[in-house]
C-alpha positions in Angstrom: 27.2 -18.5 -2.4 29.7 -17.9 0.4 32.5 -18.1 -2.1 31.0 -15.4 -4.2 30.5 -13.2 -1.1 34.1 -13.6 -0.1 35.4 -12.9 -3.6 33.2 -9.9 -4.1 34.6 -8.1 -1.1 32.9 -6.3 1.8 30.4 -4.5 -0.4 28.8 -7.8 -1.2 27.7 -8.2 2.4 26.1 -4.7 2.2 24.2 -5.8 -0.9 23.2 -9.0 1.0 21.8 -6.9 3.9 19.9 -4.8 1.4 18.3 -7.9 -0.1 17.2 -9.2 3.3 15.8 -5.8 4.2 13.9 -5.6 0.9 12.5 -9.1 1.3 11.3 -8.3 4.8 9.6 -5.1 3.6 7.9 -6.8 0.6 6.6 -9.7 2.8 5.3 -7.3 5.4 3.4 -5.2 2.9 2.0 -8.2 1.0 0.7 -9.6 4.3 -0.8 -6.2 5.3 -2.5 -5.7 1.9 -3.9 -9.2 2.1 -5.3 -8.6 5.6 -7.1 -5.3 4.8 -8.5 -6.3 1.4 -12.3 -6.7 1.3 -14.9 -7.2 -1.3 -16.4 -3.8 -1.5 -19.5 -4.9 -3.4 -20.5 -7.6 -0.9 -19.8 -5.4 2.0 -21.8 -2.5 0.7 -24.8 -4.8 -0.1 -24.7 -5.8 3.6 -24.7 -2.2 4.8 -27.5 -1.2 2.4 -30.2 -3.0 4.3 -28.9 -1.6 7.7 -28.9 2.0 6.5 -32.2 1.7 4.7 -33.7 0.5 8.0 -31.8 3.4 9.7 -29.9 0.9 11.9 -26.8 3.1 12.0 -25.4 1.6 15.2 -25.4 -1.8 13.7 -23.7 -0.4 10.6 -21.0 1.1 12.7 -20.4 -2.1 14.5 -20.2 -3.9 11.1 -17.5 -1.5 10.0 -15.6 -1.8 13.3 -15.6 -5.6 13.1 -13.8 -5.4 9.7 -10.6 -3.5 10.1 -9.7 -2.0 6.8 -9.0 1.5 5.4 -12.1 1.1 3.3 -14.4 0.3 6.3 -12.8 3.2 8.2 -13.8 5.6 5.4 -17.3 4.2 5.5 -17.4 4.3 9.3 -16.5 8.0 9.2 -19.5 8.8 7.0 -21.9 6.7 9.0 -21.0 8.4 12.2 -21.8 11.8 10.7 -24.9 10.5 8.7 -26.9 13.5 9.8 -24.6 15.9 7.9 -25.6 17.1 4.4 -24.2 15.7 1.2 -21.4 18.2 0.8 -20.2 17.7 4.3 -20.3 13.9 3.9 -18.2 14.2 0.8 -15.6 16.2 2.7 -15.6 13.7 5.6 -15.0 10.8 3.2 -12.2 12.6 1.4 -10.5 13.5 4.7 -10.8 10.0 6.0 -9.3 8.6 2.8 -6.4 11.1 3.0 -5.6 9.9 6.5 -5.4 6.3 5.3 -2.9 7.1 2.6 0.3 7.1 4.8 -0.6 3.6 6.1 -1.0 2.3 2.6 2.3 3.8 1.3 4.3 2.9 4.4 7.8 1.6 3.6 7.3 1.7 -0.1 9.8 4.5 -0.3 12.3 2.3 1.4 11.8 -0.4 -1.2 12.2 2.1 -4.0 15.4 3.4 -2.4 16.9 -0.1 -2.2 16.0 -0.7 -5.9 17.9 2.5 -6.7 21.0 2.2 -4.5 21.9 -1.4 -4.8 23.1 -1.1 -8.5 25.2 1.9 -7.4 26.7 -0.1 -4.5 27.5 -2.9 -7.0 29.1 -0.3 -9.4 31.1 1.1 -6.5 32.4 -2.4 -5.8 33.4 -2.9 -9.4 35.3 0.4 -9.5 37.1 -0.4 -6.2 38.0 -3.9 -7.5 39.3 -2.5 -10.8 41.4 0.1 -8.9 42.9 -2.7 -6.8 43.7 -4.7 -9.9 45.5 -1.8 -11.5 47.3 -1.1 -8.3 48.6 -4.7 -8.3 49.7 -4.3 -11.9 51.6 -1.1 -11.0 53.2 -2.7 -8.0 54.6 -5.5 -10.2 56.3 -2.9 -12.4 53.8 -3.4 -15.2 54.5 -7.1 -15.5 51.3 -9.0 -14.8 49.8 -12.0 -16.4 46.4 -12.0 -18.1 45.3 -14.4 -15.5 46.0 -12.0 -12.7 44.1 -9.2 -14.5 41.1 -11.3 -15.5 40.9 -12.6 -11.9 40.7 -9.1 -10.5 38.1 -8.0 -13.0 36.1 -11.2 -12.3 36.0 -10.4 -8.6 35.1 -6.8 -9.1 32.2 -7.6 -11.4 30.6 -9.8 -8.8 29.4 -6.7 -6.9 27.7 -5.3 -10.0 26.0 -8.6 -10.6 24.9 -8.8 -7.0 23.5 -5.3 -7.1 21.5 -6.0 -10.2 20.2 -9.3 -8.8 18.8 -7.4 -5.8 17.7 -4.3 -7.6 15.5 -6.0 -10.3 13.3 -7.9 -7.8 13.1 -4.7 -5.7 11.8 -2.7 -8.7 9.3 -5.4 -9.6 8.1 -5.7 -6.0 7.7 -1.9 -5.8 5.7 -1.8 -8.9 3.4 -4.6 -7.6 2.9 -3.0 -4.3 2.2 0.4 -5.9 -0.5 -1.3 -8.0 -2.0 -2.7 -4.9 -2.1 0.8 -3.3 -3.8 2.2 -6.4 -6.4 -0.6 -6.3 -7.1 0.1 -2.6 -7.4 3.8 -3.3 -9.9 3.0 -6.1 -11.9 0.8 -3.7 -11.9 3.6 -1.0 -13.2 6.1 -3.6 -15.8 3.7 -4.7 -16.9 2.9 -1.2 -16.9 6.6 -0.3 -19.1 7.5 -3.2 -21.5 4.7 -2.6 -21.9 5.4 1.1 -22.5 9.1 0.5 -25.2 8.3 -2.1 -26.8 5.7 0.1 -27.1 7.9 3.1 -28.3 10.9 1.0 -30.9 8.8 -0.9 -32.1 7.1 2.3 -32.6 10.5 4.0 -34.7 11.8 1.1 -36.7 8.7 0.8 -37.6 8.4 4.5 -41.4 8.5 4.9 -42.7 11.7 6.4 -44.8 11.2 9.5 -47.8 13.5 9.3 -50.1 12.2 11.9 -49.0 10.9 15.3 -52.4 9.6 16.6 -55.8 8.5 15.5 -57.9 11.2 13.9 -61.3 12.1 15.4 -64.2 10.7 13.5 -66.1 13.3 11.5 -69.6 13.9 12.4 -72.1 13.7 9.7 -74.7 16.4 9.7 -78.1 15.1 10.3 -80.6 16.1 7.7 
């Protein structure tokens, strides 16, 4: 490994730095997504009983105890449960939009690393080939095949190194993007369910017509 780094030239160390940075970003994002992932169906079933019993304070506490973009979207709707259906939909949509930057954080960096590392490798190859031809020229055009092949071998190391880093970066970016899309789908599902649940519970709440005992009717004596 160290031998390849030395033979590849200084750009190999830059490619190595890109690989370490990409690995750190990928591990951080995977850990984050694992921490915020919840089972939306089970969570909503637990909230259904609380909202049907109009225990909104307990429902808010339940959301606050489960830190996740999905629960924050639900929490935003529960806080404003007295709003009408159209307002609740706007609240859920705005809460979901606020969570998007957190979900997509550093994904752009990973995509950039997947794009530039092959270019760095190509640059190293071009620089190595230029140095090889400069050496041939300095020797008045008399250079052995061994000298030329050795220079080409060293210059191609950077291209190989760039591709070795770029391919996992591209795969990691695709995987993380799929996780973001899955979380977005869960947020939309949770938002629709909480809006429907609050609206249906509001309409199905029993109307209180009488607040006290009614006076007994007198029967007319015949």
